C-alpha positions as CSV (number, residue, x, y, z in Angstrom):
1,M,82.5,81.5,146.1
2,N,83.8,81.7,149.6
3,E,86.1,78.8,150.6
4,D,84.1,78.0,153.7
5,R,80.8,77.8,151.8
6,L,82.5,75.6,149.2
7,T,83.9,73.3,151.9
8,V,80.4,73.0,153.5
9,R,78.8,72.2,150.2
10,L,81.4,69.6,149.3
11,A,80.9,68.0,152.7
12,T,77.2,67.5,152.0
13,L,77.9,65.5,148.8
14,S,78.4,61.8,148.5
15,E,81.9,60.6,148.2
16,H,81.7,60.0,144.5
17,D,80.1,63.4,143.8
18,R,82.7,65.1,146.0
19,Y,85.5,63.5,144.0
20,V,83.9,64.6,140.8
21,A,83.3,68.1,142.1
22,Q,86.9,68.4,143.3
23,A,88.2,67.2,139.9
24,Q,86.1,69.8,138.2
25,I,87.4,72.5,140.4
26,A,91.0,71.4,139.8
27,R,90.3,71.3,136.0
28,A,88.8,74.9,136.2
29,E,91.9,76.1,138.1
30,A,94.2,74.5,135.5
31,I,92.4,76.1,132.6
32,A,92.5,79.5,134.4
33,D,96.2,79.1,134.9
34,A,96.7,78.2,131.2
35,V,94.7,81.2,130.1
36,V,96.8,83.5,132.3
37,A,100.0,82.0,130.9
38,V,98.8,82.4,127.3
39,A,97.7,86.0,128.0
40,G,101.2,86.7,129.5
41,W,102.9,85.3,126.4
42,I,100.7,87.4,124.1
43,R,101.3,90.5,126.1
44,K,105.1,89.8,125.9
45,Q,104.9,89.4,122.2
46,W,102.8,92.5,121.7
47,N,105.2,94.6,123.8
48,A,108.1,93.3,121.6
49,V,106.2,94.2,118.4
50,R,105.3,97.6,119.8
51,A,109.0,98.3,120.8
52,S,110.1,97.2,117.3
53,A,107.5,99.4,115.6
54,H,108.5,102.3,117.8
55,G,112.1,102.0,116.7
56,Y,111.0,101.7,113.1
57,N,108.8,104.7,113.3
58,A,111.5,106.8,115.0
59,R,113.8,106.6,112.0
60,Q,114.0,109.5,109.7
61,W,112.8,108.6,106.2
62,P,114.2,108.9,103.7
63,H,117.6,108.3,105.2
64,P,119.9,111.3,104.8
65,Q,122.5,109.2,103.0
66,A,119.9,108.1,100.4
67,L,119.5,111.8,99.4
68,R,123.1,112.2,98.2
């Protein structure tokens, strides 16, 4: 929603309802920030696993020394 439209709608509310609405908006923003942080952490872990798997798959099996 456009910031100006939101400001106008909040201004039409009673003081109590405005505080409740602002608290809900703040809560929604905090939840969105938390979801972004968790998604970043998962992406970081996935990239680490992928890099590890790439190194594992790049090895030559069986190892040449094992064939002696």
